[in-house]
Every structure is written in C-alpha cells, then in structure tokens.
N, C-alpha and C positions, 0 to 999 in steps of 0.2 A: 843770592842766586841759587837756584836748584840745579847745580852743575851735573850731578849724577842723573837726575831725571831727564833733563834736557839732552845731556850727552847720550843717554840710552836711546832716546827717540831718534837722534841723529845717527847713532850707530846702526840701529835697525834699518833706517833709510839707506845708509851707505851699503849695507850688505845686500839689500834688495836691488839697488841700482847697479852695484858691481856684478851681481849675477845676471841681471837683465842685459847689461852690456856684453857680458861674455856669451850669453845665449844668442843675442842678436848677431854677434860676430861669427859664431859657430854656424848659424843658419845662413849667413851671408856666404860663407864658403861652400855650403852644401845644398843650396836651393837648386831645384831643377824644375823644368816645365816651361810652358808657353810664356810665362811672365817672369822668366829668369832675370832678364836684364833690369827691368824696372825694380823688382824686389831686391836684387843684388845691390843696387845703388841705394834704395830706400833703407835697407838694413844697415848700410854703412853710415847713413845720416843718423839713424836711430842710435847706433853705437857711439858715434861722436857726441851727440847731444847728451846721452845718458852718462858717458864717461866724464864729461865736463860737469854735469850736475853732481856726480859722485865726488869729484874733486872739491867742488864748492861746499858740499855738506861736510866733508872731512876737514876742510880748512876752518869752517865755522866751529866744529867740535874742538879743534885745537885752540881757537880764539877764546873759547869759554873755559879752557883748562881741562878738556877731556881728550884722552888719547884714542883716536879712531883706529880701527883694526879691519882692514879689508884683505888680509892674507887669504890665499886660496882655501886653506883648511877652515878658516873661520867662516868664509862665505859658504862653502859647501855644507858645513854643519848647521848654520843658522838661517839660511835662506828658505823662505816659505814657497818659493817658486817650484812648480812641477819640473821635473827633469825633462829635457828635450831628447828626442831620439838621436842616436849616433848614425853617422853616414848620411847619404843623400836623403833629402826631404822634398817631397812634391810641393810646388808653389801654393796650392790650396791649403795644404796642411801647415805650411809656414805661416800663412796669414792667420789661420786659426790659433796657432801656438803663440804668435806675437800678441794678438788681441787678448788672449787669455792672460798672458803674463802682464801686459799693460793694465788690464782690469785689476789684477791682484795688487800690483804695486800702487796704482792710483787709489784704490780703496783704503789701503793701509796708510798712505800718505795723507789722505783726507782725514782719517781719524786722528793722526798726529797734528794736523793743522788745528783741529778743534781743541785737542789737549794742550797744545802749546800756547793758546790764547791766554791762559791763566799765568804762565810762567815766563815766556820769552817771546816778545813780539818780533824781534829781529829774526830768530830762527823760524818762527811761524811764517813771516813774510818770505823768507828764503824758500820754504817748502811750498808756499802758495805758487810761487813762480815755477818751481819744478813741476808741481801738479798741472799747471797750465800746459807745460810742454808735453807731459805724459798724455794728457787728454787730447791734445792736438795730434800726437803720433797715433793714438788709438783711433781717432776719427779717420786719419789717412789710411791706416791699414784696414780698418773695418769697412771702409768704402769699397774695398776690393772683393768683399764677400758677396756671393750671389744670393 
C-alpha cells in the first residue's frame, strides 16, 4: 500500500474541509441582508455536512496508518482557500464567497479522485461521495446568484 501518498491526499482534503467548515460557520454568524435567515440556516447545513466529511476523511487516514492533522495552525498554514472577511458580510457576498470556496475544494478533490484510482479504490470512493456533496452544496448556493 502507498500509505504516505494516499495519506497525503487525504490530509490535503482534511485541511480543505476543515477550513471550509470554519469559513461557513464564520459566515453563518456574520451574514446580513434580505436573505439572512435562509443563508444562516443553509450555512449551518453546509458546516455540518463538511465537518462530517472531514471526520470521515480523518478516520480513513487513520485506518490506513496515516496520522491526520487538522490543528488550527496546520489548517491556517496549508489551506488553499482564500481568507474571508472579518465582521459582517452582506448576503450577496456570502453566496459568492461560498461558491468560490466550494469550487476550489471540489476541483482539488476531483483531481484526487483521479489520482487515487491507481492506489486506493476505497479512499477514491470516499472522496467521490464527498465530491457529490460539495457539488450539491455548490449548486444550492450558486442558484441564489442573480
């Protein structure tokens, strides 16, 4: 088994999902505007789904003998996601930020799905399921853009 290679792919996914969940929760607390209520709830749903996916990824890493690391410092240092603004964020901007973050994570997970086909079908399948959830979330947020 290619534990280090597979573990590295899972680790990168864990970092991205952890940052995405943190950003979604931050936006949940600070969204303002006409669509506050629906976005507030939708961001909570996104946070829960992504946190669950991160836990599944971390547990898969452990199962193959790789030690996952989602400490705040690690996530801050290694995440490719753009930083979100501090403070209140208008609902239109929130949707744009979330769609951009989902696009980034989905594109990177898609690349990993292809890479893992050669090494670990179980991890590949896990990431395919996560990708489906990310793409559904993207669709639901993107539908709110005019």
